[in-house]
N, C-alpha and C positions, 0 to 999 in steps of 0.2 A: 504493500500499500504506500502510495506517495505521500510526501509531507503535507501537501494541500488537502488530500483526502483525509489524512489523520486530523488535520486542523479543523476541517468541517465537522468530523465526528466529535472531536473535543468540544467544539462550540455547541453542538446539539446536546452534548452531555451537560455542559454548564447550564443551558437553558432548561433542560429537563429537571436537573437538580434543583434549581431555583424555584421552578413551578411546583414540584412535588413537595418540597419543604415549605413552600409558601414564603420563601425569603425574597428580599429585594434583589433584583438581578445584579445591581452594582455591588452588593455585599458578597454574593456568590462569586462574582468575578474577582473581587479583591482577595477572597480566600484562595481561589484558584491561582492567582498571581503569586501569592505567598508560597503555595505548594510548587509552582513551576520554577520558582527561584532555586529550589533545591534539586531540580532535575534538568541540568544543563544539556543533557543529550536530547531532550525533547524541545529545545528552544525554538527550533524552526517551525514546528507545528503549533507551539504556544503563541508565537507572535501573530500568526495569521488568525488563529482562533480568537485571540483578543480583538483583532481588528474587526472580525465578524460580529462578535458580541457587542463591541462598542458601537458598531453601525446599527445594530438592533435597538440598543438603548437610545441612540440619537434619533432614530427614525421611528420610534414606537408609535407615535400618533399616526403617522402616514401608513404604517403597517396595519393598525387597527382600522383605519378608514378603508383600506383595500379589503380587509376581511369582511367588513360590513357590506361594502359594495358588491363583493363576490357573492355573498349570501343573498342579497336582494336580487341580484341578476338571476340566480338560480330559481328564486321564488316567483319570478315574472314569467318563467317558461310555462308552456301549456301543460296541463295535467300529465299527459303521457311522457313529457320530457322531464317530469319531476320524479320519476321512479327512483327511489332510493334517496331522495333529497333529505328526508328526515334522518337517515343514517349519516349522511354527510354533515348536516348541520348539527347533529348531536355529537359528532366527532370534530370539535373545533380544533383540537390539536393538529389533525392532519391538514386542515385548511389553513391554519396559522402557519405551519411549517412550509406549505407550498407557496403561500403569498409571501412569506418572509424570505424565502429563497429567491423568489422573483424580484422583490424589492431590492435585496442585496446585490443581485446580479445586475440590475439596472443601475444601482449606485456605483458599482465597481466599474462598469463600462462607461459611465458618464464623464 
């Protein structure tokens, strides 16, 4: 697995940890930074992971707006196009990750 792939996984681990524990994302990121300081071999993946999580923190409002927008677009589809919509909308984590990845990709290429 390449360093950028490891960094993306590490960023998702940080996001998941903060969500599951109900901690502020900045607090979780700071704890991970402290841990990363003791693991110099993983520095390459840490730097990019931190960039990803910082981008999410900085763009949180935009990400939330896109999640809401994506959900309302799905709800405006004809009934036959909404098959499984309840499952998608109940699983906000999947939608949030998809939108977050898109927003970060857009920010990265801007």
